[in-house]
C-alpha positions in Angstrom: 115.2 72.8 87.0 116.0 69.5 85.3 114.7 67.2 82.9 114.0 63.7 83.7 114.1 60.5 81.7 112.4 57.6 83.3 112.6 54.1 81.6 109.4 52.2 81.8 105.9 53.6 81.7 103.8 51.4 84.0 103.2 51.6 87.7 106.7 52.2 89.1 107.3 54.7 86.6 104.3 56.7 87.5 105.3 56.8 91.1 108.9 58.1 90.1 107.2 60.8 87.9 104.8 62.0 90.7 107.3 61.9 93.3 109.8 63.9 91.2 107.2 66.5 90.3 106.1 66.5 94.0 109.6 67.0 95.3 110.2 70.1 92.8 113.3 68.4 91.5 112.3 68.6 87.8 110.6 70.5 85.4 109.8 68.2 82.7 109.5 64.4 82.4 109.9 61.9 79.4 109.4 58.2 79.2 110.9 55.3 77.2 108.8 51.9 77.1 109.4 49.2 74.7 105.6 49.3 74.4 106.0 52.4 72.4 103.8 54.0 70.9 102.2 54.8 73.9 99.9 57.5 74.9 101.0 60.3 77.4 101.7 59.2 80.9 100.6 61.6 83.7 100.5 64.1 80.8 104.0 63.6 79.7 105.2 62.0 76.6 106.5 58.6 75.9 109.3 59.3 73.3 110.6 55.9 72.2 111.6 52.3 73.2 114.2 51.5 76.0 117.0 51.2 73.8 116.9 54.8 72.9 118.3 55.7 76.3 121.7 54.8 75.1 121.6 57.2 72.0 123.9 60.3 72.5 121.2 62.6 71.4 118.9 61.3 74.2 121.5 61.3 76.9 122.3 65.1 76.0 118.7 66.2 76.6 118.3 64.8 80.0 120.0 65.7 83.4 118.7 63.0 85.3 117.5 59.3 84.4 115.7 56.9 86.6 114.5 53.4 85.9 110.8 52.7 86.7 110.5 49.2 85.7 108.9 46.6 88.2 111.1 43.6 87.4 114.2 43.8 89.6 116.7 41.9 87.4 115.6 44.2 84.2 115.7 47.3 86.5 119.2 46.5 87.6 120.4 45.8 84.0 119.3 49.2 82.9 120.5 51.1 86.0 124.0 49.4 85.0 123.6 50.5 81.5 122.5 54.0 82.2 125.4 54.4 84.6 128.0 53.2 81.9 126.2 55.8 79.3 126.9 58.4 81.6 123.6 59.5 83.0 123.3 61.2 86.4 121.4 58.8 88.5 120.1 60.1 91.7 120.4 57.8 94.8 117.3 59.0 96.7 114.1 60.5 95.5 111.7 61.1 98.3 108.0 62.5 98.0 107.6 65.8 100.3 104.7 64.3 102.0 106.5 60.9 102.9 105.1 59.6 105.9 107.7 57.8 108.4 106.5 56.0 111.2 108.8 55.6 114.5 108.3 52.0 115.7 109.8 51.5 119.0 113.2 52.9 119.2 114.0 53.0 115.3 112.4 54.5 112.3 110.7 52.4 109.8 108.5 52.4 106.6 105.3 50.7 107.1 104.4 48.7 104.1 106.6 51.1 102.0 108.9 48.4 100.5 106.5 45.3 100.5 104.6 45.8 97.4 101.6 45.0 99.6 99.1 47.2 101.5 100.2 48.0 105.1 99.1 45.7 107.6 99.3 45.8 111.3 102.8 44.7 112.5 104.2 45.0 109.1 107.3 47.3 109.4 110.4 47.6 107.2 113.3 49.0 109.2 115.5 51.2 106.8 118.5 50.2 108.8 117.9 46.4 107.9 120.3 45.2 105.1 117.5 43.6 103.1 116.0 47.0 102.7 119.0 48.6 101.2 119.5 45.6 98.9 116.0 46.2 97.4 116.9 49.7 96.5 
């Protein structure tokens, strides 16, 4: 089992933690957030501010790192920083009970990427380029 470092400790980070645990990919999780000190998040520690992610002592402790920050530009900034620092950044993390809907002749995620509650007719086609640009 692997140890996971998640940057951020808000809603996005909680979803990542929950998904990683449910998928059996990790055995332990730690968070970094600039609002440090924070209480535990889903029972896992917040160990310091985001900048700590670039310290060699932190890099050596974690097998996997993910960015759980909602703001897209900030998320991309940290993804690039983590890649440069040598972290293993998984491309895909999927919850084991993810429900994929089949719409007409192509698979889609209903409301999955929208940030809104699913509504009738709201479908995000995984083949659509805009879907991948959001990843």
